[in-house]
C-alpha positions in Angstrom: 0.0 -0.1 0.0 1.6 3.7 -0.8 2.3 5.2 2.2 0.3 9.1 2.5 2.4 11.7 1.4 5.3 9.5 -0.4 4.3 11.5 -3.7 5.0 14.6 -2.0 7.7 13.2 -0.4 9.5 11.8 -4.1 9.0 15.2 -5.5 10.4 17.1 -2.8 13.2 14.9 -2.3 13.9 14.8 -6.3 13.8 18.5 -6.5 16.1 19.0 -3.3 18.9 16.9 -4.9 18.7 18.6 -8.1 19.3 22.0 -6.1 22.3 20.3 -4.2 24.7 21.5 -6.9 23.5 25.0 -7.3 24.0 25.4 -3.2 26.8 22.8 -2.5 29.1 24.4 -5.2 29.0 28.0 -4.4 29.2 26.9 -0.4 32.1 24.7 -1.1 33.8 27.9 -3.0 32.9 30.4 -0.4 34.5 27.9 1.9 37.2 27.8 -0.1 37.4 31.6 -0.3 37.4 31.9 3.4 40.4 29.6 3.5 42.2 31.5 0.9 41.6 35.1 1.8 42.1 34.6 5.2 45.5 33.5 4.6 46.5 36.4 2.3 45.1 39.5 4.4 45.1 40.6 7.9 41.9 40.5 10.2 41.3 44.5 9.7 41.6 44.3 6.1 39.2 41.3 6.1 37.1 43.2 8.2 36.9 45.9 5.7 36.3 43.7 2.6 33.5 41.9 4.7 31.5 45.0 5.9 31.8 46.0 2.3 30.6 42.7 1.0 27.9 42.5 3.7 26.4 45.8 3.0 26.1 45.1 -1.1 24.6 41.8 -0.4 22.4 43.2 2.2 21.2 46.0 0.1 20.4 43.4 -3.0 18.7 41.5 -0.6 16.8 44.0 1.0 15.5 45.6 -2.3 16.1 42.5 -4.7 15.0 39.1 -2.8 11.4 40.0 -3.1 11.3 40.0 -6.7 11.9 35.9 -6.4 8.9 34.8 -4.4 6.9 37.3 -6.0 7.7 36.0 -9.5 7.5 32.2 -8.4 4.3 32.9 -6.5 2.6 34.6 -9.5 3.8 32.5 -12.1 2.0 29.6 -10.6 -1.3 31.4 -11.6 -2.8 31.8 -14.6 -1.9 34.8 -16.9 1.4 35.5 -15.7 3.2 34.1 -19.1 1.5 36.9 -21.3 3.6 38.7 -23.3 5.9 41.3 -22.0 4.9 40.0 -18.3 8.7 39.9 -17.9 9.1 43.7 -18.8 6.9 44.3 -15.6 9.7 42.6 -13.2 12.7 44.2 -14.7 11.1 47.8 -14.2 11.0 46.5 -10.5 14.6 45.2 -10.7 15.7 48.9 -12.1 13.5 50.4 -9.3 15.0 47.8 -6.9 18.7 48.8 -8.0 18.2 52.5 -7.5 17.4 52.1 -3.7 20.0 49.5 -3.1 22.7 52.1 -4.7 21.4 54.8 -2.1 21.5 52.3 0.7 25.6 51.3 0.1 26.2 54.9 -0.8 24.7 55.9 2.7 26.4 52.8 4.3 29.8 53.0 3.2 30.5 56.4 1.4 31.4 58.0 4.6 33.9 55.5 6.1 35.4 53.5 3.2 37.4 54.8 0.1 35.4 55.8 -3.1 36.7 52.6 -5.0 35.5 50.0 -2.4 32.3 51.9 -2.3 32.0 52.0 -5.8 32.5 48.4 -6.3 30.2 47.6 -3.8 27.6 49.5 -5.6 27.9 47.7 -8.7 28.0 44.5 -7.1 24.7 45.1 -5.6 22.8 46.2 -8.6 24.4 43.0 -10.4 23.3 40.7 -7.6 19.4 42.1 -8.1 19.3 41.5 -11.7 21.0 37.8 -11.3 18.3 37.1 -8.7 15.5 37.8 -11.2 17.1 35.8 -14.0 17.4 32.9 -11.6 13.8 33.5 -10.6 12.6 32.5 -13.7 14.6 29.3 -13.9 13.2 28.3 -10.5 9.6 29.4 -11.8 9.8 27.1 -15.0 11.3 24.3 -12.6 14.5 24.4 -14.6 16.4 23.2 -11.7 19.5 21.7 -13.7 20.0 24.9 -15.6 19.6 26.7 -12.4 22.3 24.7 -10.6 24.7 24.8 -13.4 24.7 28.5 -13.7 25.0 29.2 -9.7 28.2 26.6 -10.1 29.6 28.3 -12.7 29.3 31.8 -11.2 30.8 30.9 -8.2 33.8 29.2 -9.4 34.4 32.3 -12.1 33.8 34.7 -9.0 36.3 32.9 -6.9 39.3 32.2 -9.5 38.7 35.6 -11.0 38.6 37.4 -8.0 41.7 36.0 -6.1 43.6 36.2 -9.5 42.7 40.1 -9.6 43.9 40.4 -6.1 46.9 38.7 -6.6 47.7 41.0 -9.2 47.0 44.1 -7.8 46.8 43.6 -3.9 43.5 46.0 -3.8 40.6 44.4 -2.0 37.8 46.1 -4.1 38.6 43.9 -7.1 37.1 40.9 -5.5 33.8 42.6 -5.6 34.4 43.9 -9.0 35.0 40.4 -10.2 31.6 39.2 -8.8 29.6 41.6 -10.4 30.9 41.2 -13.7 30.7 37.4 -13.4 27.0 38.0 -12.3 26.0 40.2 -15.1 27.7 37.9 -17.6 25.4 35.0 -16.4 22.2 36.7 -17.4 22.6 35.7 -21.2 22.6 31.9 -20.9 20.0 32.0 -18.4 17.7 34.1 -20.4 18.5 31.6 -23.8 17.9 28.2 -21.2 14.6 29.9 -20.1 13.5 30.8 -23.7 13.3 34.5 -23.2 12.8 36.6 -25.9 12.8 40.1 -26.7 8.9 40.3 -26.6 8.8 38.9 -23.4 10.7 41.9 -22.0 8.9 44.5 -23.9 5.7 46.2 -24.1 4.3 49.5 -22.1 4.4 49.5 -18.5 1.3 48.0 -16.8 0.8 50.1 -14.0 -1.7 48.1 -12.5 0.0 44.9 -12.7 2.9 46.7 -11.2 0.6 47.4 -8.1 -0.6 44.0 -7.8 3.1 42.8 -7.7 4.5 45.4 -5.5 1.2 45.3 -2.9 2.7 41.5 -2.6 6.2 42.3 -2.5 7.0 45.7 -0.9 6.2 44.1 2.9 8.8 41.4 1.6 11.1 44.5 1.3 10.1 45.9 4.8 10.6 42.2 6.0 14.3 42.1 4.7 15.2 45.3 6.6 14.2 43.3 9.5 16.0 40.2 8.8 19.2 42.3 7.8 18.9 44.0 11.0 19.1 40.2 12.4 22.1 39.5 10.3 24.3 42.6 10.1 23.2 44.6 13.5 26.3 42.7 15.5 28.8 43.2 12.5 28.1 47.1 12.8 28.0 47.4 16.4 31.0 45.0 16.8 32.8 47.7 14.5 31.6 50.3 16.4 32.0 49.2 19.8 35.0 46.8 19.5 36.8 47.8 16.2 37.7 46.4 13.3 39.5 43.5 14.0 36.9 42.2 16.3 34.4 42.1 13.3 37.5 40.7 11.2 37.4 38.0 13.9 33.3 37.6 14.3 32.6 37.3 10.7 34.5 34.6 9.0 33.5 32.3 12.0 29.8 33.3 11.6 30.1 32.6 8.2 31.1 29.1 9.0 28.1 28.4 11.0 25.6 30.2 8.7 26.9 28.6 5.3 27.0 25.2 7.1 23.4 25.1 8.5 22.3 27.0 5.2 23.5 24.4 3.3 21.0 22.0 4.8 18.4 24.4 4.5 18.8 26.3 1.4 18.2 23.1 -1.3 15.4 21.9 0.7 13.6 25.2 0.7 14.7 26.1 -3.2 12.6 22.8 -3.8 9.8 23.4 -1.5 8.8 27.0 -2.4 8.0 26.3 -6.2 5.9 23.0 -5.3 4.2 24.6 -2.2 3.0 27.5 -4.3 1.4 26.0 -7.1 -0.3 23.6 -4.6 -1.3 26.8 -2.5 -2.6 28.2 -6.2 -4.8 25.5 -6.9 -6.3 25.6 -3.4 -5.0 22.4 -2.2 -3.6 23.3 1.3 -3.6 19.9 2.3 -0.6 19.2 -0.1 1.0 22.6 0.6 0.8 21.7 4.4 2.3 18.2 3.8 5.1 19.8 1.8 6.1 22.1 4.6 5.7 19.4 7.4 7.9 17.3 5.7 10.4 20.2 5.2 10.3 20.9 8.7 11.3 16.9 9.8 13.8 17.2 6.9 15.4 20.1 8.1 15.9 19.2 11.6 17.4 16.0 10.9 20.1 17.6 8.5 20.4 20.8 10.1 20.7 19.1 13.7 23.5 17.3 12.8 25.3 20.2 11.4 24.7 22.0 14.6 25.9 19.3 16.9 29.1 18.9 14.9 29.9 22.9 15.2 28.6 22.6 18.7 31.5 20.3 19.4 34.2 20.7 16.9 34.0 24.7 16.3 37.3 25.5 17.2 38.6 22.9 15.2 36.6 23.4 12.0 37.8 27.2 12.5 41.8 26.4 13.2 41.5 24.1 10.0 39.8 26.6 7.8 40.9 30.0 8.8 44.1 29.4 10.4 45.4 30.3 13.5 44.7 33.8 13.5 40.9 33.6 13.4 40.9 31.0 16.0 40.0 33.5 18.4 36.6 34.0 17.4 35.6 30.1 17.2 33.6 30.2 20.3 31.0 31.8 18.5 30.1 29.3 15.8 28.3 27.0 18.1 25.6 29.4 19.3 25.3 31.2 15.8 24.9 27.6 14.4 21.8 27.2 16.6 20.6 30.8 16.0 20.4 29.9 12.4 18.8 26.6 12.6 16.0 28.7 14.6 16.2 31.2 12.0 15.3 28.7 9.1 12.8 27.0 11.1 11.1 30.5 11.4 11.0 30.5 7.7 9.3 27.6 7.2 6.8 28.6 9.9 5.9 31.8 8.2 5.2 30.0 4.6 1.4 29.9 5.2 1.4 33.6 5.5 3.5 34.3 2.4 1.7 31.3 0.5 -1.5 33.4 1.3 -0.3 36.5 0.4 -0.2 38.1 3.8 3.1 39.2 3.8 2.4 42.3 5.9 2.3 40.4 8.7 5.9 38.6 8.0 7.1 42.2 7.6 5.6 43.0 11.5 7.4 39.9 12.8 10.7 40.2 11.1 10.7 44.2 12.1 10.0 43.1 15.9 12.9 40.7 15.7 15.2 43.0 14.1 14.9 45.6 17.0 15.1 42.8 19.5 18.3 41.8 17.9 19.6 45.4 18.0 19.2 45.9 21.6 20.5 42.7 22.7 23.5 43.6 20.8 23.7 46.7 22.7 23.0 45.4 25.7 25.9 42.1 25.3 28.6 43.3 23.3 29.9 45.8 25.4 30.2 43.3 28.5 30.9 40.1 26.5 31.9 41.0 23.2 32.1 38.5 20.6 30.0 36.0 23.0 27.3 38.8 23.5 26.6 39.1 19.7 26.4 35.4 19.4 23.9 35.1 22.0 21.9 38.3 20.5 21.8 36.2 17.3 20.2 33.0 19.1 17.7 35.2 21.3 16.4 37.1 18.3 16.3 34.3 15.9 14.8 32.0 18.6 12.0 34.7 19.3 11.1 34.9 15.3 10.6 31.1 15.3 8.1 31.2 18.0 6.5 34.6 16.6 6.0 33.0 13.2 4.7 29.5 14.4 1.7 31.4 16.4 1.3 33.9 14.1 0.7 31.8 11.1 -1.4 29.6 12.6 -3.8 32.1 14.3 -4.2 34.0 11.0 -4.2 31.6 8.3 -5.8 28.9 10.2 -3.2 26.1 8.8 0.6 25.1 9.9 2.8 22.9 9.5 3.2 20.3 12.7 6.1 21.0 15.0 8.4 17.9 14.5 8.9 17.4 18.2 9.5 13.8 18.2 12.2 14.3 15.5 13.5 17.2 17.4 13.7 15.0 20.7 16.0 12.2 18.7 18.5 14.9 17.5 18.9 16.5 20.9 19.3 13.3 22.8 22.0 12.1 20.2 23.6 15.2 20.8 23.9 14.5 24.6 25.2 11.3 23.8 27.8 12.8 21.4 29.0 15.4 23.9 29.4 12.6 26.5 31.5 10.9 24.0 33.8 14.0 23.5 34.0 14.7 27.2 35.7 11.0 27.7 37.5 10.8 24.7 39.6 13.6 23.3 40.3 13.8 19.5 42.8 15.8 17.4 44.1 15.5 13.7 42.8 12.5 11.9 41.3 11.5 15.0 38.3 14.5 14.3 38.0 12.6 11.1 37.4 9.4 12.4 35.1 11.3 15.2 33.0 12.8 12.2 32.8 9.6 10.3 31.7 7.6 13.4 29.2 10.2 14.7 27.9 10.5 11.0 27.5 6.5 10.7 26.2 6.5 14.5 23.9 9.2 13.9 22.0 7.2 10.8 22.0 4.2 13.3 20.0 6.1 15.7 17.7 7.5 13.4 16.9 4.1 12.4 16.8 2.5 16.0 14.3 5.3 17.2 12.3 5.0 14.0 12.9 8.4 12.7 9.8 9.5 10.1 12.0 11.1 7.7 14.7 8.3 7.5 12.1 5.5 7.2 10.3 7.4 4.4 13.3 7.8 2.6 14.2 4.1 3.0 10.9 3.1 1.8 11.2 5.2 -1.1 14.6 4.3 -2.1 13.2 0.6 -1.6 10.2 1.4 -4.2 12.4 2.8 -6.7 14.6 0.0 -6.7 11.5 -2.7 -6.8 10.5 -0.4 -9.9 13.9 -0.5 -11.4 14.0 -4.1 -11.3 10.3 -4.7 -12.7 11.1 -2.7 -15.8 14.5 -4.6 -16.1 12.8 -8.0 -16.0 12.2 -9.5 -19.4 8.3 -10.1 -20.0 7.2 -13.7 -20.1 
């Protein structure tokens, strides 16, 4: 008998695996960039580069990220594929680029050299337009093309940026290299998506622009709160403790953020178009089933990542960043747990977004952003880097609780909280912590510990009958049976 939801699990798993190269490739290149760059520059120089890069990506996220869910959400409905429709999104991207430019100029123009500020402006504009190009691929479920372009962009940006820096020893060329590659990637994305000039032509449809903006503008304001959550600690560390403190904090923060993000992003990238299509055809049961499966899958994967970083954060930092940056490794475990909570909050607020109640998400994010700033101001002076890490965990956890309660009350539907999965992951974490307290490892011993803990984790989930593992095993068995049946000669 077919399991309830097995079709949803199969589709979600397939799309998640297809997105893995798009997330894993850039993530690995980003890690490589950390390893290489932190050995080429001092903490203070890296801190200046990290702040400029953070401001550029923040501006693009605040004023550009909303284009992706808007395009995907409305593309699921009839009428969005009419001639010139993409031109309306392009107009919105141009307007967003003007706003991003102003954000970067105001944020960096008074404290950084003109060359670094100009590079950050160009990068923010390039990021916004590339987000729009990739959103078209996601909306059309061209997942393989999305992955290929994402990997190619990350590799070209890294190679070009490092090579250019070694030739000039000017930190801003890293931003210029990324911007050039991002713009160049738009042409193959447009060709693969089948975009022709008529798709971008046509007069501006003010009614359509208003409809898209009414959905997207609250997401812009939400992004302000989200970026306050993300960047307040960096700004306040720079202000209260100096560039060197930010230079120690940012790369260690990035290790935790990218590691947990690697467990979340391919899953969410697969989830959103599927859930949006289910919601658009008024099949809320299917949409919530996708959300519940995503929660369980993320807790299983993200929980293990957090476990490793909590237990071995200092050794991971030493291996990846070098001895000069290990001093900041104490924040990795808390930041990892904070990002786990943050990504759970994003999953919990999906019913609001799918139901086009984006203003409610705005209120939640702004509240959490204000809380984050307050906690950083209160905790950084007495506790330094650890104060910033605790502020991250506290504000992200508050957002998760608010998102769950608000969505359930306003929309009337919500994914199930995976309490049993959380218990299993937490219990394994306690066992692993006890093991590390008894047996200390270093060098190859760390590699052995990672390998044995991964195997033990899977065995633990099987023994405790974790639903995600059981469903995935049943899915693989069913696929093997189908393959065997297809290969069997007819009688």
